[in-house]
Structures are given as structure tokens and as C-alpha cells.
C-alpha positions in Angstrom: 10.5 71.3 5.7 6.3 72.0 4.7 4.8 75.1 5.7 2.5 74.7 8.6 -1.1 76.2 8.4 -3.7 76.7 11.0 -6.7 74.7 11.9 -9.1 75.8 14.0 -11.2 73.2 15.9 -13.9 73.9 18.4 -16.2 72.1 20.6 -19.9 72.3 20.7 -20.9 71.4 23.7 -25.0 70.7 22.7 -23.9 68.5 19.6 -21.3 66.9 21.3 -18.9 67.0 18.7 -15.4 68.7 17.5 -15.5 70.9 14.5 -12.7 71.5 12.2 -12.2 74.5 9.5 -9.7 76.4 7.9 -9.6 79.4 5.4 -6.2 77.8 4.1 -7.9 74.2 3.3 -10.4 75.4 1.0 -13.6 73.5 1.8 -12.5 71.7 5.1 -15.4 71.3 7.3 -15.1 68.1 9.6 -16.6 67.2 13.0 -16.1 64.0 15.1 -17.2 62.8 18.3 -13.7 62.9 19.6 -10.3 64.3 18.9 -8.5 60.9 18.0 -11.0 60.5 15.7 -10.7 64.2 14.4 -7.3 63.9 13.9 -7.5 60.6 11.7 -10.1 62.2 9.5 -7.8 65.3 8.8 -5.5 63.1 7.8 -7.0 61.8 5.4 -9.0 64.8 4.0 -7.1 67.8 4.3 -4.3 66.1 1.8 -7.1 65.2 -1.1 -8.8 69.0 -0.6 -5.0 70.3 -1.1 -4.2 68.6 -3.9 -8.2 69.1 -5.3 -7.9 72.8 -5.0 -4.5 72.8 -6.4 -2.5 73.9 -3.4 1.1 73.0 -3.0 0.7 69.9 -0.7 -1.3 67.0 -1.9 -1.4 63.0 -1.0 2.3 62.5 -1.8 4.0 65.4 -0.1 4.3 66.4 3.1 2.3 68.8 5.0 1.9 70.0 8.5 -1.0 71.4 10.7 -1.6 73.6 14.1 -4.8 73.0 15.8 -5.9 75.9 18.0 -8.5 74.6 20.3 -10.9 76.1 22.0 -13.9 74.8 24.0 
């Protein structure tokens, strides 16, 4: 079973965007106007960043994450 890691997601009401970052995924700092779009972007970029940084999971391996939301 893949090891989960945490991605923190915060809402910026002034900019009207959701922002995701994680100390476990080097280089991750993305934003989107809604959570569905943010999740779509995470599904695409996280495996690429993990592979680029030589982490255990890459685009061909399973991975999972836990979102911690704060508004």
C-alpha cells in the first residue's frame, strides 16, 4: 500500500483561489479557483514532481495524499 503524505490546502479569499503546498513534495505550490480544478492539477503535477525529485513514487507508481483544508 502506498505511503500517504500530506498536502496543505488553504483558501485565499482576497485572490479567490485555493493554494496547495507540501513539504513532502519538493516544488509543489499550485493554485486554482476551485477544489475540483485543484485536485485535477494535483493528480497531474504531484507524480511529475515526485519523479523529478527522485522520490519513491513517480507517474507509473501508486501514491496517495491527505488534504488538510483551512479557509
